[in-house]
N, C-alpha and C positions, 0 to 999 in steps of 0.2 A: 456799652452794648449794652442794649436791652430792647427783648423778643416779644413780638407786639402779637397778643394775642386773640380770637375772633373763637367766640360761638357760637355752633352751626348744629341747627336740628335735620337738616335738610342735605342730603344728596342728592345729584342728576345720575342716573343712569347711567351715565357714558365718564365721567369720571367716579361712581365706583368699580365700572368696568376696567378706565385704566390700572387706575390703582390695585386691581385684585391684578391684570395681566404683571405692572410691576410686582408686583410680592411674588406671584409665583415665579418670576426668573430669577427676582433674588433669593429664596428655599429651591430652585437648581445648582445655582450657579454657589451656593454653601456647602449644600451635599453633595455636588462635585468635587470642591477642594478638599470635601472630610474622605472620599473617596480616594482624593492622587495623594493626600495625605497618608490613609492607609497602606498603598499601595508603594509609599518611598519606606513607612516601617515595614515591610515587609509581610504585610496581610496579603490570603489570598482574594484580588479583584479580580470580577471573570467578565466579560461583556460580549450577550450571544446577540446577534442582529441575525437571524433566519441563523444559515448553513455556514456564517460567519465567526468562530467561537474564541474570542482575542482575550486572554489573560494575562497578568501583572502590571507595568506602569503603561502601555501602551492602552490596556481598556478601561484606566483611569483617565487618559486627558481621554478619548472617546465618550467618556462618562462627562466629563468634563465638558464638552462642547454640546452632546446631547442633553443630557438634563434638564437645562434651562430653558431649553426649546420644551420639551414634551412636556412642565411642568408649567411651563407658560400658557401652553394649548390646554390643558387640563383646567389651568384655575379659567380659562375664557368659556368652557363646559361648567364650570359651575357657577360662573358668576350670574347668571340670572337666579338660579336655583338660591344661591344665598341674596340678592338685594332685598327681597321684600320682607327677611327677620331680622334685617341688617339698618334698614328704615325702621321698621317698630322698633327694634331697641335702642335704638335711636330714641324715638318718642316717647319711650317708658322712661326711658333714665337721664334722660333731659340734654341730648347735644352729645358733640364732643367736641373738643379744643381743638383746635387750626393753630401751633407756630408758623410765625414766620418771622427768618433772622434776617436784620434789618441792619 
C-alpha cells in the first residue's frame, strides 16, 4: 500500500476553520483523559462550575466531557486570528504535504 502525497500552498478559510476545530476537540479529549488518569492514580482533581464544586473521579469525568467542548469553542474563536499567519507561513515555507491513505 502506498500513500499519495499532494503538495499544497493554499488552504481555504473554511477548511482551516474545520481543521482548527478538530484539533481543539482532540486536544480537549487528550487533556481530559490525562485528568482522568490522574484522578485514578489518586491526584487531587477539582471541577468548579459556579456554585457546584466537585472533587475526585466524578470531577475527572466531568472534565473529560466538558473540556473538548470548551477547547473546541476556543479554537473556533482563535481560528480567524491564526488564518493569516498560517497562510503567510505556507507561502514562505513552500506549502505543506497532505497525505491520503489508499
